[in-house]
Each structure stands twice: as C-alpha cells, then as structure tokens.
VEXZA-754746 format. One record per atom (N, C-alpha, C, O): residue number from 1; x, y, z; atom name; residue in one letter. Coordinates in steps of 0.2 Angstrom, whole numbers. Layout:
<recs>
+-----+-------+-------+-------+----+----+
|   i |     x |     y |     z | at | aa |
+-----+-------+-------+-------+----+----+
| NUM |     X |     Y |     Z | CA |  A |
...
+-----+-------+-------+-------+----+----+
</recs>
This chain:
<recs>
+-----+-------+-------+-------+----+----+
|   i |     x |     y |     z | at | aa |
+-----+-------+-------+-------+----+----+
|   1 |   494 |   833 |    98 |  N |  M |
|   1 |   491 |   831 |   104 | CA |  M |
|   1 |   494 |   822 |   107 |  C |  M |
|   1 |   497 |   818 |   105 |  O |  M |
|   2 |   491 |   822 |   112 |  N |  K |
|   2 |   495 |   816 |   115 | CA |  K |
|   2 |   489 |   808 |   113 |  C |  K |
|   2 |   483 |   808 |   111 |  O |  K |
|   3 |   493 |   802 |   113 |  N |  P |
|   3 |   487 |   798 |   113 | CA |  P |
|   3 |   483 |   798 |   117 |  C |  P |
|   3 |   477 |   798 |   115 |  O |  P |
|   4 |   484 |   798 |   125 |  N |  R |
|   4 |   482 |   796 |   130 | CA |  R |
|   4 |   475 |   803 |   128 |  C |  R |
|   4 |   469 |   800 |   128 |  O |  R |
|   5 |   476 |   809 |   126 |  N |  M |
|   5 |   471 |   815 |   124 | CA |  M |
|   5 |   467 |   813 |   121 |  C |  M |
|   5 |   461 |   813 |   122 |  O |  M |
|   6 |   469 |   810 |   116 |  N |  L |
|   6 |   463 |   806 |   108 | CA |  L |
|   6 |   463 |   802 |   111 |  C |  L |
|   6 |   459 |   805 |   114 |  O |  L |
|   7 |   463 |   798 |   112 |  N |  L |
|   7 |   459 |   791 |   115 | CA |  L |
|   7 |   452 |   796 |   120 |  C |  L |
|   7 |   446 |   795 |   120 |  O |  L |
|   8 |   454 |   799 |   124 |  N |  V |
|   8 |   447 |   802 |   126 | CA |  V |
|   8 |   444 |   809 |   122 |  C |  V |
|   8 |   439 |   811 |   123 |  O |  V |
|   9 |   447 |   810 |   120 |  N |  T |
|   9 |   444 |   816 |   115 | CA |  T |
|   9 |   436 |   812 |   111 |  C |  T |
|   9 |   430 |   812 |   112 |  O |  T |
|  10 |   442 |   808 |   107 |  N |  V |
|  10 |   438 |   800 |   101 | CA |  V |
|  10 |   433 |   798 |   104 |  C |  V |
|  10 |   427 |   800 |   102 |  O |  V |
|  11 |   433 |   793 |   112 |  N |  A |
|  11 |   427 |   791 |   116 | CA |  A |
|  11 |   423 |   794 |   117 |  C |  A |
|  11 |   417 |   791 |   116 |  O |  A |
|  12 |   425 |   801 |   120 |  N |  A |
|  12 |   419 |   810 |   122 | CA |  A |
|  12 |   414 |   808 |   113 |  C |  A |
|  12 |   408 |   807 |   113 |  O |  A |
|  13 |   416 |   807 |   110 |  N |  V |
|  13 |   411 |   810 |   103 | CA |  V |
|  13 |   408 |   805 |   101 |  C |  V |
|  13 |   402 |   806 |    99 |  O |  V |
|  14 |   412 |   797 |   102 |  N |  V |
|  14 |   407 |   791 |   101 | CA |  V |
|  14 |   399 |   788 |   104 |  C |  V |
|  14 |   394 |   786 |   101 |  O |  V |
|  15 |   402 |   790 |   110 |  N |  A |
|  15 |   398 |   790 |   116 | CA |  A |
|  15 |   388 |   795 |   114 |  C |  A |
|  15 |   383 |   792 |   114 |  O |  A |
|  16 |   392 |   802 |   114 |  N |  S |
|  16 |   387 |   807 |   113 | CA |  S |
|  16 |   385 |   806 |   104 |  C |  S |
|  16 |   384 |   811 |   101 |  O |  S |
|  17 |   385 |   802 |   101 |  N |  G |
|  17 |   381 |   802 |    95 | CA |  G |
|  17 |   379 |   794 |    96 |  C |  G |
|  17 |   375 |   792 |    91 |  O |  G |
|  18 |   381 |   791 |   101 |  N |  C |
|  18 |   375 |   781 |   102 | CA |  C |
|  18 |   369 |   785 |   107 |  C |  C |
|  18 |   364 |   783 |   109 |  O |  C |
|  19 |   370 |   790 |   108 |  N |  T |
|  19 |   366 |   793 |   111 | CA |  T |
|  19 |   361 |   796 |   110 |  C |  T |
|  19 |   358 |   797 |   115 |  O |  T |
|  20 |   356 |   798 |   102 |  N |  T |
|  20 |   354 |   799 |   102 | CA |  T |
|  20 |   346 |   797 |    96 |  C |  T |
|  20 |   347 |   796 |    90 |  O |  T |
|  21 |   341 |   797 |   100 |  N |  Q |
|  21 |   338 |   789 |    95 | CA |  Q |
|  21 |   331 |   798 |    92 |  C |  Q |
|  21 |   330 |   803 |    95 |  O |  Q |
|  22 |   330 |   796 |    86 |  N |  P |
|  22 |   325 |   800 |    84 | CA |  P |
|  22 |   320 |   797 |    84 |  C |  P |
|  22 |   319 |   792 |    82 |  O |  P |
|  23 |   313 |   802 |    88 |  N |  S |
|  23 |   310 |   800 |    93 | CA |  S |
|  23 |   304 |   795 |    90 |  C |  S |
|  23 |   301 |   791 |    94 |  O |  S |
|  24 |   303 |   794 |    81 |  N |  T |
|  24 |   301 |   787 |    79 | CA |  T |
|  24 |   302 |   787 |    73 |  C |  T |
|  24 |   302 |   791 |    68 |  O |  T |
|  25 |   302 |   779 |    74 |  N |  T |
|  25 |   309 |   775 |    67 | CA |  T |
|  25 |   302 |   769 |    64 |  C |  T |
|  25 |   297 |   769 |    67 |  O |  T |
|  26 |   303 |   767 |    60 |  N |  A |
|  26 |   300 |   765 |    56 | CA |  A |
|  26 |   303 |   762 |    54 |  C |  A |
|  26 |   308 |   763 |    50 |  O |  A |
|  27 |   299 |   752 |    56 |  N |  R |
|  27 |   306 |   747 |    55 | CA |  R |
|  27 |   303 |   747 |    47 |  C |  R |
|  27 |   301 |   751 |    43 |  O |  R |
|  28 |   307 |   737 |    45 |  N |  L |
|  28 |   305 |   738 |    39 | CA |  L |
|  28 |   299 |   735 |    35 |  C |  L |
|  28 |   296 |   731 |    38 |  O |  L |
|  29 |   297 |   736 |    29 |  N |  D |
|  29 |   289 |   733 |    30 | CA |  D |
|  29 |   290 |   725 |    32 |  C |  D |
|  29 |   295 |   722 |    31 |  O |  D |
|  30 |   283 |   723 |    33 |  N |  Q |
|  30 |   281 |   719 |    34 | CA |  Q |
|  30 |   276 |   715 |    26 |  C |  Q |
|  30 |   271 |   717 |    24 |  O |  Q |
|  31 |   281 |   709 |    25 |  N |  E |
|  31 |   273 |   702 |    22 | CA |  E |
|  31 |   270 |   698 |    25 |  C |  E |
|  31 |   272 |   694 |    29 |  O |  E |
|  32 |   262 |   699 |    22 |  N |  C |
|  32 |   259 |   694 |    25 | CA |  C |
|  32 |   256 |   690 |    20 |  C |  C |
|  32 |   257 |   691 |    14 |  O |  C |
|  33 |   250 |   682 |    23 |  N |  K |
|  33 |   250 |   680 |    20 | CA |  K |
|  33 |   242 |   680 |    18 |  C |  K |
|  33 |   242 |   677 |    12 |  O |  K |
|  34 |   238 |   681 |    19 |  N |  G |
|  34 |   233 |   680 |    23 | CA |  G |
|  34 |   229 |   682 |    29 |  C |  G |
|  34 |   224 |   686 |    30 |  O |  G |
|  35 |   230 |   679 |    33 |  N |  K |
|  35 |   228 |   682 |    43 | CA |  K |
|  35 |   236 |   686 |    45 |  C |  K |
|  35 |   238 |   685 |    40 |  O |  K |
|  36 |   238 |   688 |    47 |  N |  C |
|  36 |   240 |   694 |    50 | CA |  C |
|  36 |   245 |   696 |    57 |  C |  C |
|  36 |   241 |   695 |    61 |  O |  C |
|  37 |   249 |   696 |    60 |  N |  Q |
|  37 |   250 |   700 |    64 | CA |  Q |
|  37 |   256 |   704 |    62 |  C |  Q |
|  37 |   260 |   702 |    58 |  O |  Q |
|  38 |   255 |   710 |    65 |  N |  I |
|  38 |   258 |   714 |    68 | CA |  I |
|  38 |   264 |   718 |    76 |  C |  I |
|  38 |   264 |   716 |    82 |  O |  I |
|  39 |   267 |   720 |    74 |  N |  E |
|  39 |   269 |   720 |    81 | CA |  E |
|  39 |   272 |   728 |    81 |  C |  E |
|  39 |   277 |   731 |    79 |  O |  E |
|  40 |   269 |   729 |    83 |  N |  V |
|  40 |   270 |   736 |    87 | CA |  V |
|  40 |   273 |   739 |    95 |  C |  V |
|  40 |   269 |   740 |   100 |  O |  V |
|  41 |   279 |   741 |    94 |  N |  E |
|  41 |   284 |   743 |    98 | CA |  E |
|  41 |   283 |   753 |   102 |  C |  E |
|  41 |   285 |   758 |   100 |  O |  E |
|  42 |   279 |   753 |   107 |  N |  A |
|  42 |   276 |   755 |   111 | CA |  A |
|  42 |   284 |   764 |   110 |  C |  A |
|  42 |   284 |   768 |   106 |  O |  A |
|  43 |   289 |   761 |   116 |  N |  K |
|  43 |   296 |   765 |   116 | CA |  K |
|  43 |   295 |   766 |   106 |  C |  K |
|  43 |   294 |   763 |   101 |  O |  K |
|  44 |   296 |   774 |   108 |  N |  G |
|  44 |   300 |   776 |    98 | CA |  G |
|  44 |   292 |   773 |    93 |  C |  G |
|  44 |   291 |   770 |    88 |  O |  G |
|  45 |   289 |   774 |    97 |  N |  D |
|  45 |   281 |   774 |    90 | CA |  D |
|  45 |   283 |   765 |    84 |  C |  D |
|  45 |   279 |   764 |    80 |  O |  D |
|  46 |   288 |   760 |    85 |  N |  I |
|  46 |   289 |   756 |    82 | CA |  I |
|  46 |   282 |   753 |    76 |  C |  I |
|  46 |   275 |   752 |    76 |  O |  I |
|  47 |   285 |   753 |    74 |  N |  V |
|  47 |   278 |   748 |    68 | CA |  V |
|  47 |   279 |   750 |    57 |  C |  V |
|  47 |   279 |   755 |    53 |  O |  V |
|  48 |   280 |   743 |    57 |  N |  P |
|  48 |   280 |   743 |    51 | CA |  P |
|  48 |   281 |   748 |    46 |  C |  P |
|  48 |   286 |   750 |    50 |  O |  P |
|  49 |   281 |   752 |    42 |  N |  R |
|  49 |   279 |   759 |    36 | CA |  R |
|  49 |   276 |   756 |    33 |  C |  R |
|  49 |   271 |   759 |    35 |  O |  R |
|  50 |   274 |   751 |    28 |  N |  K |
|  50 |   271 |   745 |    23 | CA |  K |
|  50 |   268 |   740 |    26 |  C |  K |
|  50 |   272 |   735 |    27 |  O |  K |
|  51 |   263 |   738 |    28 |  N |  V |
|  51 |   261 |   729 |    30 | CA |  V |
|  51 |   258 |   727 |    22 |  C |  V |
|  51 |   253 |   730 |    19 |  O |  V |
|  52 |   265 |   720 |    18 |  N |  F |
|  52 |   262 |   723 |    13 | CA |  F |
|  52 |   254 |   716 |    12 |  C |  F |
|  52 |   258 |   712 |     9 |  O |  F |
|  53 |   248 |   712 |    13 |  N |  V |
|  53 |   244 |   706 |    12 | CA |  V |
|  53 |   243 |   704 |     7 |  C |  V |
|  53 |   239 |   707 |     4 |  O |  V |
|  54 |   246 |   699 |     5 |  N |  T |
|  54 |   243 |   695 |    -1 | CA |  T |
|  54 |   236 |   689 |     1 |  C |  T |
|  54 |   234 |   688 |     7 |  O |  T |
|  55 |   233 |   688 |    -3 |  N |  G |
|  55 |   226 |   682 |    -2 | CA |  G |
|  55 |   223 |   686 |     6 |  C |  G |
|  55 |   218 |   684 |     6 |  O |  G |
|  56 |   224 |   689 |    10 |  N |  G |
|  56 |   217 |   692 |    15 | CA |  G |
|  56 |   211 |   693 |    15 |  C |  G |
|  56 |   209 |   697 |    19 |  O |  G |
|  57 |   207 |   691 |    11 |  N |  A |
|  57 |   200 |   691 |    10 | CA |  A |
|  57 |   198 |   686 |    17 |  C |  A |
|  57 |   200 |   680 |    19 |  O |  A |
|  58 |   194 |   690 |    21 |  N |  G |
|  58 |   191 |   689 |    28 | CA |  G |
|  58 |   196 |   687 |    33 |  C |  G |
|  58 |   195 |   684 |    39 |  O |  G |
|  59 |   203 |   689 |    30 |  N |  E |
|  59 |   205 |   688 |    36 | CA |  E |
|  59 |   207 |   693 |    43 |  C |  E |
|  59 |   203 |   697 |    45 |  O |  E |
|  60 |   211 |   692 |    44 |  N |  E |
|  60 |   209 |   697 |    54 | CA |  E |
|  60 |   217 |   696 |    49 |  C |  E |
|  60 |   220 |   692 |    45 |  O |  E |
|  61 |   218 |   707 |    53 |  N |  I |
|  61 |   225 |   707 |    55 | CA |  I |
|  61 |   224 |   711 |    63 |  C |  I |
|  61 |   221 |   715 |    65 |  O |  I |
|  62 |   228 |   707 |    64 |  N |  R |
|  62 |   232 |   706 |    72 | CA |  R |
|  62 |   236 |   713 |    74 |  C |  R |
|  62 |   240 |   715 |    70 |  O |  R |
|  63 |   235 |   716 |    80 |  N |  W |
|  63 |   241 |   722 |    79 | CA |  W |
|  63 |   242 |   720 |    88 |  C |  W |
|  63 |   238 |   723 |    91 |  O |  W |
|  64 |   245 |   717 |    90 |  N |  K |
|  64 |   252 |   718 |    97 | CA |  K |
|  64 |   257 |   723 |   100 |  C |  K |
|  64 |   262 |   725 |    97 |  O |  K |
|  65 |   255 |   725 |   106 |  N |  I |
|  65 |   256 |   731 |   109 | CA |  I |
|  65 |   263 |   726 |   114 |  C |  I |
|  65 |   262 |   722 |   118 |  O |  I |
|  66 |   271 |   729 |   110 |  N |  R |
|  66 |   274 |   728 |   116 | CA |  R |
|  66 |   275 |   736 |   117 |  C |  R |
|  66 |   275 |   741 |   113 |  O |  R |
|  67 |   277 |   737 |   125 |  N |  P |
|  67 |   278 |   732 |   133 | CA |  P |
|  67 |   271 |   731 |   136 |  C |  P |
|  67 |   267 |   735 |   138 |  O |  P |
|  68 |   271 |   725 |   137 |  N |  W |
|  68 |   264 |   724 |   140 | CA |  W |
|  68 |   262 |   729 |   143 |  C |  W |
|  68 |   256 |   729 |   142 |  O |  W |
|  69 |   264 |   738 |   149 |  N |  F |
|  69 |   259 |   740 |   149 | CA |  F |
|  69 |   257 |   748 |   147 |  C |  F |
|  69 |   255 |   753 |   151 |  O |  F |
|  70 |   260 |   748 |   139 |  N |  V |
|  70 |   254 |   749 |   134 | CA |  V |
|  70 |   250 |   747 |   130 |  C |  V |
|  70 |   250 |   742 |   126 |  O |  V |
|  71 |   247 |   753 |   131 |  N |  H |
|  71 |   237 |   751 |   133 | CA |  H |
|  71 |   234 |   754 |   124 |  C |  H |
|  71 |   231 |   760 |   125 |  O |  H |
|  72 |   234 |   753 |   119 |  N |  F |
|  72 |   228 |   756 |   114 | CA |  F |
|  72 |   223 |   759 |   116 |  C |  F |
|  72 |   220 |   757 |   121 |  O |  F |
|  73 |   221 |   766 |   113 |  N |  T |
|  73 |   215 |   769 |   114 | CA |  T |
|  73 |   207 |   765 |   114 |  C |  T |
|  73 |   206 |   764 |   108 |  O |  T |
|  74 |   204 |   763 |   116 |  N |  D |
|  74 |   197 |   759 |   114 | CA |  D |
|  74 |   194 |   759 |   110 |  C |  D |
|  74 |   195 |   753 |   107 |  O |  D |
|  75 |   190 |   764 |   106 |  N |  V |
|  75 |   190 |   763 |   101 | CA |  V |
|  75 |   193 |   766 |    92 |  C |  V |
|  75 |   191 |   764 |    87 |  O |  V |
|  76 |   197 |   769 |    94 |  N |  D |
|  76 |   201 |   771 |    87 | CA |  D |
|  76 |   210 |   771 |    89 |  C |  D |
|  76 |   214 |   775 |    89 |  O |  D |
|  77 |   208 |   764 |    90 |  N |  G |
|  77 |   218 |   764 |    92 | CA |  G |
|  77 |   221 |   762 |    88 |  C |  G |
|  77 |   227 |   762 |    87 |  O |  G |
|  78 |   217 |   758 |    83 |  N |  I |
|  78 |   219 |   755 |    76 | CA |  I |
|  78 |   212 |   760 |    70 |  C |  I |
|  78 |   207 |   757 |    69 |  O |  I |
|  79 |   212 |   766 |    68 |  N |  Q |
|  79 |   210 |   766 |    62 | CA |  Q |
|  79 |   210 |   769 |    57 |  C |  Q |
|  79 |   212 |   774 |    57 |  O |  Q |
|  80 |   206 |   763 |    49 |  N |  F |
|  80 |   211 |   767 |    43 | CA |  F |
|  80 |   202 |   771 |    41 |  C |  F |
|  80 |   196 |   771 |    42 |  O |  F |
|  81 |   207 |   774 |    36 |  N |  D |
|  81 |   206 |   778 |    32 | CA |  D |
|  81 |   203 |   774 |    23 |  C |  D |
|  81 |   204 |   774 |    17 |  O |  D |
|  82 |   201 |   774 |    24 |  N |  D |
|  82 |   200 |   767 |    18 | CA |  D |
|  82 |   191 |   767 |    13 |  C |  D |
|  82 |   188 |   764 |     9 |  O |  D |
|  83 |   189 |   772 |    16 |  N |  K |
|  83 |   180 |   775 |    14 | CA |  K |
|  83 |   182 |   770 |     4 |  C |  K |
|  83 |   186 |   773 |     1 |  O |  K |
|  84 |   181 |   767 |     3 |  N |  D |
|  84 |   180 |   763 |    -5 | CA |  D |
|  84 |   173 |   766 |   -10 |  C |  D |
|  84 |   168 |   762 |   -11 |  O |  D |
|  85 |   173 |   769 |   -11 |  N |  G |
|  85 |   167 |   772 |   -14 | CA |  G |
|  85 |   159 |   769 |    -5 |  C |  G |
|  85 |   154 |   765 |    -6 |  O |  G |
|  86 |   161 |   773 |     0 |  N |  G |
|  86 |   157 |   774 |     3 | CA |  G |
|  86 |   158 |   767 |     7 |  C |  G |
|  86 |   155 |   767 |    12 |  O |  G |
|  87 |   160 |   761 |     6 |  N |  T |
|  87 |   163 |   753 |    10 | CA |  T |
|  87 |   167 |   755 |    14 |  C |  T |
|  87 |   170 |   760 |    12 |  O |  T |
|  88 |   169 |   753 |    21 |  N |  S |
|  88 |   173 |   751 |    21 | CA |  S |
|  88 |   178 |   744 |    21 |  C |  S |
|  88 |   176 |   739 |    22 |  O |  S |
|  89 |   188 |   744 |    18 |  N |  V |
|  89 |   188 |   739 |    18 | CA |  V |
|  89 |   191 |   734 |    21 |  C |  V |
|  89 |   193 |   729 |    19 |  O |  V |
|  90 |   192 |   739 |    30 |  N |  F |
|  90 |   196 |   733 |    33 | CA |  F |
|  90 |   188 |   735 |    40 |  C |  F |
|  90 |   187 |   741 |    43 |  O |  F |
|  91 |   184 |   729 |    42 |  N |  T |
|  91 |   177 |   730 |    46 | CA |  T |
|  91 |   182 |   727 |    55 |  C |  T |
|  91 |   187 |   727 |    58 |  O |  T |
|  92 |   173 |   727 |    56 |  N |  R |
|  92 |   174 |   724 |    63 | CA |  R |
|  92 |   180 |   723 |    69 |  C |  R |
|  92 |   181 |   719 |    74 |  O |  R |
|  93 |   182 |   731 |    66 |  N |  C |
|  93 |   190 |   735 |    69 | CA |  C |
|  93 |   186 |   733 |    77 |  C |  C |
|  93 |   180 |   733 |    79 |  O |  C |
|  94 |   190 |   733 |    80 |  N |  G |
|  94 |   190 |   734 |    87 | CA |  G |
|  94 |   193 |   730 |    94 |  C |  G |
|  94 |   192 |   724 |    94 |  O |  G |
|  95 |   197 |   732 |    99 |  N |  R |
|  95 |   201 |   729 |   104 | CA |  R |
|  95 |   198 |   721 |   106 |  C |  R |
|  95 |   193 |   718 |   107 |  O |  R |
|  96 |   203 |   721 |   105 |  N |  D |
|  96 |   205 |   715 |   108 | CA |  D |
|  96 |   209 |   714 |   118 |  C |  D |
|  96 |   215 |   714 |   118 |  O |  D |
|  97 |   206 |   714 |   122 |  N |  G |
|  97 |   209 |   715 |   127 | CA |  G |
|  97 |   214 |   723 |   128 |  C |  G |
|  97 |   212 |   729 |   127 |  O |  G |
|  98 |   217 |   723 |   130 |  N |  W |
|  98 |   218 |   731 |   131 | CA |  W |
|  98 |   225 |   731 |   127 |  C |  W |
|  98 |   226 |   737 |   125 |  O |  W |
|  99 |   229 |   724 |   124 |  N |  R |
|  99 |   236 |   727 |   120 | CA |  R |
|  99 |   236 |   723 |   114 |  C |  R |
|  99 |   241 |   720 |   112 |  O |  R |
| 100 |   229 |   721 |   109 |  N |  E |
| 100 |   231 |   723 |   102 | CA |  E |
| 100 |   223 |   722 |   101 |  C |  E |
| 100 |   219 |   719 |   105 |  O |  E |
| 101 |   221 |   726 |    95 |  N |  F |
| 101 |   217 |   730 |    91 | CA |  F |
| 101 |   219 |   723 |    82 |  C |  F |
| 101 |   224 |   722 |    79 |  O |  F |
| 102 |   210 |   720 |    80 |  N |  V |
| 102 |   207 |   717 |    77 | CA |  V |
| 102 |   203 |   719 |    73 |  C |  V |
| 102 |   198 |   721 |    74 |  O |  V |
| 103 |   206 |   720 |    65 |  N |  C |
| 103 |   202 |   721 |    62 | CA |  C |
| 103 |   201 |   717 |    54 |  C |  C |
| 103 |   206 |   717 |    51 |  O |  C |
| 104 |   194 |   714 |    51 |  N |  I |
| 104 |   194 |   708 |    46 | CA |  I |
| 104 |   194 |   713 |    41 |  C |  I |
| 104 |   190 |   718 |    40 |  O |  I |
| 105 |   200 |   709 |    36 |  N |  N |
| 105 |   201 |   714 |    29 | CA |  N |
| 105 |   198 |   712 |    23 |  C |  N |
| 105 |   202 |   708 |    19 |  O |  N |
| 106 |   193 |   714 |    19 |  N |  S |
| 106 |   188 |   714 |    13 | CA |  S |
| 106 |   195 |   713 |    10 |  C |  S |
| 106 |   194 |   707 |     8 |  O |  S |
| 107 |   202 |   715 |     7 |  N |  G |
| 107 |   206 |   709 |     3 | CA |  G |
| 107 |   206 |   713 |    -4 |  C |  G |
| 107 |   208 |   710 |    -9 |  O |  G |
| 108 |   204 |   721 |    -5 |  N |  K |
| 108 |   201 |   723 |   -10 | CA |  K |
| 108 |   208 |   726 |   -10 |  C |  K |
| 108 |   211 |   729 |    -5 |  O |  K |
| 109 |   211 |   724 |   -18 |  N |  T |
| 109 |   221 |   729 |   -19 | CA |  T |
| 109 |   216 |   736 |   -18 |  C |  T |
| 109 |   211 |   739 |   -20 |  O |  T |
| 110 |   222 |   737 |   -14 |  N |  G |
| 110 |   227 |   745 |   -14 | CA |  G |
| 110 |   228 |   747 |    -7 |  C |  G |
| 110 |   224 |   745 |    -2 |  O |  G |
| 111 |   234 |   752 |    -7 |  N |  E |
| 111 |   236 |   753 |     1 | CA |  E |
| 111 |   232 |   760 |     4 |  C |  E |
| 111 |   234 |   765 |     1 |  O |  E |
| 112 |   228 |   760 |     7 |  N |  Y |
| 112 |   226 |   761 |    14 | CA |  Y |
| 112 |   229 |   762 |    21 |  C |  Y |
| 112 |   230 |   759 |    26 |  O |  Y |
| 113 |   230 |   768 |    19 |  N |  K |
| 113 |   233 |   770 |    26 | CA |  K |
| 113 |   227 |   773 |    34 |  C |  K |
| 113 |   222 |   776 |    35 |  O |  K |
| 114 |   232 |   771 |    39 |  N |  Y |
| 114 |   229 |   770 |    44 | CA |  Y |
| 114 |   233 |   772 |    49 |  C |  Y |
| 114 |   238 |   774 |    47 |  O |  Y |
| 115 |   231 |   774 |    57 |  N |  T |
| 115 |   233 |   777 |    60 | CA |  T |
| 115 |   233 |   774 |    68 |  C |  T |
| 115 |   228 |   775 |    69 |  O |  T |
| 116 |   236 |   772 |    71 |  N |  V |
| 116 |   236 |   770 |    80 | CA |  V |
| 116 |   241 |   771 |    84 |  C |  V |
| 116 |   248 |   772 |    84 |  O |  V |
| 117 |   236 |   772 |    89 |  N |  R |
| 117 |   235 |   776 |    94 | CA |  R |
| 117 |   235 |   773 |    98 |  C |  R |
| 117 |   230 |   770 |    99 |  O |  R |
| 118 |   239 |   773 |   103 |  N |  L |
| 118 |   241 |   771 |   110 | CA |  L |
| 118 |   243 |   776 |   118 |  C |  L |
| 118 |   249 |   778 |   120 |  O |  L |
| 119 |   238 |   776 |   122 |  N |  L |
| 119 |   238 |   779 |   129 | CA |  L |
| 119 |   242 |   785 |   129 |  C |  L |
| 119 |   246 |   786 |   134 |  O |  L |
| 120 |   241 |   787 |   128 |  N |  G |
| 120 |   247 |   792 |   132 | CA |  G |
| 120 |   256 |   794 |   124 |  C |  G |
| 120 |   261 |   798 |   124 |  O |  G |
| 121 |   254 |   791 |   121 |  N |  S |
| 121 |   259 |   793 |   113 | CA |  S |
| 121 |   255 |   795 |   105 |  C |  S |
| 121 |   250 |   793 |   102 |  O |  S |
| 122 |   258 |   798 |   105 |  N |  T |
| 122 |   258 |   803 |    97 | CA |  T |
| 122 |   256 |   800 |    93 |  C |  T |
| 122 |   259 |   795 |    91 |  O |  T |
| 123 |   250 |   800 |    91 |  N |  P |
| 123 |   246 |   795 |    85 | CA |  P |
| 123 |   251 |   795 |    80 |  C |  P |
| 123 |   254 |   800 |    79 |  O |  P |
| 124 |   253 |   789 |    77 |  N |  F |
| 124 |   256 |   789 |    68 | CA |  F |
| 124 |   256 |   784 |    66 |  C |  F |
| 124 |   255 |   779 |    70 |  O |  F |
| 125 |   257 |   784 |    58 |  N |  D |
| 125 |   253 |   784 |    53 | CA |  D |
| 125 |   257 |   779 |    48 |  C |  D |
| 125 |   261 |   781 |    44 |  O |  D |
| 126 |   255 |   770 |    48 |  N |  P |
| 126 |   259 |   768 |    44 | CA |  P |
| 126 |   254 |   763 |    40 |  C |  P |
| 126 |   249 |   760 |    42 |  O |  P |
| 127 |   255 |   763 |    35 |  N |  W |
| 127 |   250 |   759 |    27 | CA |  W |
| 127 |   248 |   751 |    26 |  C |  W |
| 127 |   253 |   748 |    27 |  O |  W |
| 128 |   244 |   749 |    25 |  N |  V |
| 128 |   243 |   739 |    26 | CA |  V |
| 128 |   244 |   744 |    16 |  C |  V |
| 128 |   245 |   750 |    14 |  O |  V |
| 129 |   244 |   738 |    11 |  N |  V |
| 129 |   244 |   738 |     6 | CA |  V |
| 129 |   241 |   728 |     5 |  C |  V |
| 129 |   244 |   723 |     7 |  O |  V |
| 130 |   233 |   730 |     1 |  N |  N |
| 130 |   233 |   725 |    -1 | CA |  N |
| 130 |   233 |   722 |    -8 |  C |  N |
| 130 |   231 |   726 |   -12 |  O |  N |
| 131 |   236 |   714 |   -10 |  N |  R |
| 131 |   238 |   715 |   -17 | CA |  R |
| 131 |   235 |   708 |   -18 |  C |  R |
| 131 |   235 |   705 |   -24 |  O |  R |
+-----+-------+-------+-------+----+----+
</recs>
C-alpha cells in the first residue's frame, strides 16, 4: 500500500472511532462532607454514579442541571427509593426553580438508589451513600 493511501485509511479509521459515544455515561464518584451539590449534565445524562456523604444529617443535597435549557420534572425530578422501616431518609424533596432540586438528608447510614427525571430525557438511577 502506498504511504499516502495508508495515511488516508488510518485517518478514516481514527475519525470514525471518535464519533461513537455511549448514550448514558457515569462520571467518577463524588465525595461530600455535610452539604452536597451534585451537577447533572443532561447531555448524555451524566451524573456521578455514587455520591458518598459524610456527616450529612440535616444537610441539603442539591442537584443542579447543565445546560440551562433542560429542566427537572415537576414533583419527581429526584425520587429516592429510601424507605427504611417506613421512614424516608431524604425529606422535603422539591424543585428549586427549573434547574435545581433539593432534598434534606437525615444522614442515616446506608446506600440509597434514586432516580433523576428530566423533561424529555430517559430517567437514570445513581446512588447516594451515607457514611
């Protein structure tokens, strides 16, 4: 194969490999002490897979969406599957404007799955781990 033809072939293979992306990606885990802010990037539904919270009793967890034109659903933008003996570990959950959602963390130790729901997007399910 001629050098020029080889170069064109390699460039085509590299370019085609660069355009493939998974539709949902998890960022690295996040650590918080007490109060916690979690960024949700709607493009590709990117959110930390697990958020580890130390000393979170009575503190708020706040989710903030990027970019600005994406919004949480009204009442269930963040919804925990956190019933522990009938008591919710995360309370007073609600939207704070269109792009932020807030819950108060009781700090009870454990792993809690939650669902993130954005308008026009497929829900995704990361975790909060209280230590």
